[in-house]
Structures are given as structure tokens and as C-alpha cells.
C-alpha positions, 0 to 999 in steps of 0.5 A: 778895280778891274784886272785883265780877264778877272773882275775883282770887287772888294772881297767878292770875286766874280770869276769869268770863264776862261780858256787855257790860253787865258789861264796860262798867259795870266799865270806867266805874265810878269808885266805889261811892257810899254810896247803893249806886249806882255813880258811872259815868263817861260817855264821850260826852255828847250835848245838844240845845236842849230839855233843856240850857238849864236845865242850863247855867244851873245851872252858871252859878249854881253857878260851875261849868265843863264838866269835859270839853267835848271829850266833849260834842257839840250839835245842834238837832233837836226844835224846828227847823222842817223846811219852811224853816230860814231864820233867824230862825225864824218860831217865836219859841220855836224861835229863842230856844232855838236862840240859847241853845244856840249861846251856851252852846256858845260860852261853854263850848267845846262843839262844835255841829252847827248848820244851817251845819255840814252835819252837823246832824240828830236827835241819835240819827241823827248820833251813829252816822253821824259815828262819835261813837258807838262800842262799849264807850262809856257815852253819855248824852243828855237824851232818852228814845231815847238807847238807840238808840246801843246798836246799836253796842255801847254802854251809852246812857242817856236822862237828865233836865235835872238829870242833864245838869247833872251830866254837864256838871259832872263827866262822871259819873252816879250810877246803879244797874246794871240787870238784863239780859234777852237777847232772842233773835230767831232765823230770817229776817224775811220780805219786807215785814217790818222791824226796826220790826215786830220791836221792836213785836212784842217790846214787845207780848209783853213789855209796856211795863213788861216791861223795868223794872229791865232792860237788853235785849241783842238777839241771835240769827241775825236780829239778826246778819243785820241792818244797823246801821241796822236794829239802831238801830231796835230799840235805839231803842225799848227804852225803849218797853218799859220797859228802861233801855238796849238794845244789840247786841254789836259784831261785823263789821257794827259795825266795817264801819259805823264804818270811816272815819266822821269821828270814828272812829279812823283807820288803825292806830288803828282796827285797835287800836280793833277789837281792844278793841271785840271784847273788849267783846262778851258772852262766849258762856257769859255768864249773864243774869237773863232770856231771851226768844225770838222766832221771826223768820218768825212776825213780820208787819207790825205797827202800833199801835191804841192809845195806847202802843207795846205796844198793837199788832197784826199787819196781818192782825188785828182791832182788839181788844175790851175783853173781850180785855184782860188784867186788868192792862191793862183800864183802859189798853185802855178808855182807848185804845179810847175815845180812838182811836175805832176800831171793835172787831172790824174789821180794822185793815187798811182804817183810813183815815188823814189824814197819813203821816209818814216820819222820826224817830230811829227810822226817818229814816235812808237805808235807811228812805227807800230801802224807803219809796221802793221802795213809792212809786215810780211811784205817787201819794199818795191824794187828801186825804192830807198826806204828809211825808218828813223825813230824820233828818240833813243827811247822810241828806238829801244821800245820799238826794238823790244817789240821787234818792230825793227826786224819787221822793217829790216826784213821788208827792206827798210833801213833802220836808223838811229834817232834824229831829224834825218830827211825831214830837213836834210841838214844832215847826211840824209838828203834827196838826190836830184828830182827824187820824189819822197813819200814822207811822214814829216811836216814840210814839203817846201822846195829844197826842204829835204836837201835837194833844191829840186827834190819833191816831197809828198806829206802823208801819214806813216801808214800811207808812207809804208804803203807807198814803199811797198807798192812803189807808188802812192796807194790807199793804205786802206786797201792794204790793212788786214 
């Protein structure tokens, strides 16, 4: 008899080479639905204050309970203020949404990392750092950047509010298995070039729609050499390239990162888990629907010039002319050039900024703050620049403060904030004003993303943001590194 990707012949089993996508999908398949979709069991569900209130109300109206409350974890991140987190919040909407989340978690028995937990933070930062995110898992969250968790060898999907309801009620999702593209990054990234530059390069080359219908598997010697936090950055922005998910196969780096994390297996259980995690990695002779290759040494510091993450250039390049646009992108480029009001043909380096933001689920981890502090140390923020550092979690903040990183930033003239999403989406008190230009380590440069309908965002690495804050303009960070 023949089953999906495994061929079984009586008692003799012929095992076909599989990818991590194949293995995790098969392990979590409940059944094939009449629609042809898969009923997929979700191992971990993460929720926050923005996309969950309506889902809980739907449960109440249907008379349903949360099926497996121990598999759902909650935090507040999107609307939480970062200047002062004293309760009640001055923002009435933020306070109301926080109260609703706390009430829902208490009623349905869901663990909640609130401000008093010492574990609160951006949902895609706390999942990995607490060891909730583990290899071989299926993970869902009502947030676009759930693909972040794939860095640990999981399949992680962003979902909408009605799907949040479905997972709460059934612990399952109806999904279509995506195709798989492996993206091989070979060689070593040069000094001053980071994971953020790699993923911006990938999105520029493949396009913001290049991943539609696909999951991305990141591989190659450059990815193998990356720390877990660098891998998290790359997987985080998979969605910006149109991919349904992005992941890295688990390896020694993964296992070392997870060891002794609060929610990871402990002792002998950890050793058993590692043996299973290893088995979920992509087989060396597995086949892919598509393969893309990137030479790591060719990557330079990158930043966006337009209004989507694919509209990016290297620091040594010039702002493009409309006649440079591929035919399919001409309208999008015209819209971007008009909105950004940057002069075509001028070098992107030297573009003045108004605001510098280091943080977000893309680049708000300890290693991100370290590389930014390396640039900032002994220097001062340029006159007139508003500069913010927002740790991705309370755990990150405490670790950074233990190393004295907050003092480095404060001495330079940055604001040192509490954990939260902050300027990344402007759904809190941190917003751009008018036509301000922000150098940001976040993940989206859409119109209005940072709270002002006319505000402008230039995405780049934390080190590049730090360099821009010090100089008051876009600068090649390589010129400022010791």
C-alpha cells in the first residue's frame, strides 16, 4: 500500500528521503479533509492582546472551551507602552486590551506572561528564549512574523483571528502544504554585514511575492555558522518575501541554545529530545521544488529605499530611477519613489534621518543590542535625532543591563525603553510624526506602519541604525567599526 511520502511494502519499509517540512507535516497530520487540505495538529499556540479578544468572544458565543490550554501561552507586546509601563496605562485602548487578555487567560486557564512575570516581551522573542519553541513543532500565532520560530527547526505559521479561534477550540488548523524552496547561503559574511543584510538581499532578489505558495528552508555554510539569534532574524522576515514559513534544520547550535531553557526538556529528557530533534532535520539527499543560491561574501550592508522590504539597495548604491524598474514592478516603484521623496540617482548614503529605532521581533535580542552598542560606545547621537533602544523582552533587558549596555546607549543619548513592539508598528505611544524618516531595525516599511500616515521607514541592521543615529544620516557602518 502507498502512503503520502512513505512507501510501505508489507513488512519491508523503504524510506524516502524527506525534508523537515515533510517530516513535521506528516507527524502532525490528523487527516486529509474533503477540501484536500490537511487537518494539522498545532503543538504550540502563542497569543497576544491584539488578535485574541475576538477569538475568545467567538468561543463564548459558541459555548466552547479551550481544548488544550496548556499548549497556549500569552503575552502583551503590540500595544504595551515602552516609556512607562505603570498601570493603568494612559492609553485607554491599551489598558482595555490588556485587561481583556488577562481576563480571558484566567477564565480559560492559559498561562500569561504579564508585566509582573519577568518573562513578558514580544511574542516571537520570548517563545525561543523560554524554550517554548522547539524543533519538530508546529506553531501558530495571530501575527505575521510567526515564521521567526522556524529558526529552531519548527514549522511556524502566522494566522488570522478566526484561525486563532479554531486553534483555541480544536488545537488544529486546516492548511494546504506549501511547496519548498531551499535557499543556500554559502561562504562567510564580511565584517559589518549581518543576518538582516542577508535576508534583505534574499527578498530583493526573489521579490516580495517570490515565496508565495512556498516555505523557505535556509541552508548553506553561512547559515550553519550563524548563531541562533541570527537565524531568528532571517526566518522572521520570510513572510516579507511572501513565504508561508521559513526554517533552518536543527543542529548542534539549536540544541546548545535550548539547553536549560525554562520550558525545554531537562536532564535525560533533554538527551532523548535531542535524538528525536536530530531525526527531524532534512535528509542530505532530500529533493526540493526549487533552489536559490547566494554568495555570502557578495552581500553588503543593505537598507530599504521604498515602501516594501523588497525595495532595497546596498549602502554603496544609488536611489534608483523609475526607468530601472522591471516592467512588473513599475507601478510599485512609482508609488514608492513618490511617497519616499528621495532623489533618484543620489547615493543612499548621506540620506538624513529624524529617528533611529533599535528593537522589534526581528532585531531586539541581546546580540542585536551588543552589535549596536559596539558602534555607539564612546560616541554621541547627532543633534536633533530621536533615538530609541527597545529590548525585545524583559529577559533581554535584564541581560543587557547586566552587561552595562543600557549605560552605553544612555550615555550616547539614546532612550532606553521597556520591552515591547514599540515603533515597529506604531500601535502604542511610540509613533513617527508627520514626514519623519526613521532608520529602523524592524521588518516592515509600509506606508503608515510606524503610526504616521506620511512617516517614512528605512529598514537596516541594528549596527546600521546605530551608525545613522550617531551621524544623523545613513552611513556605512563598516567605516565606524573598530
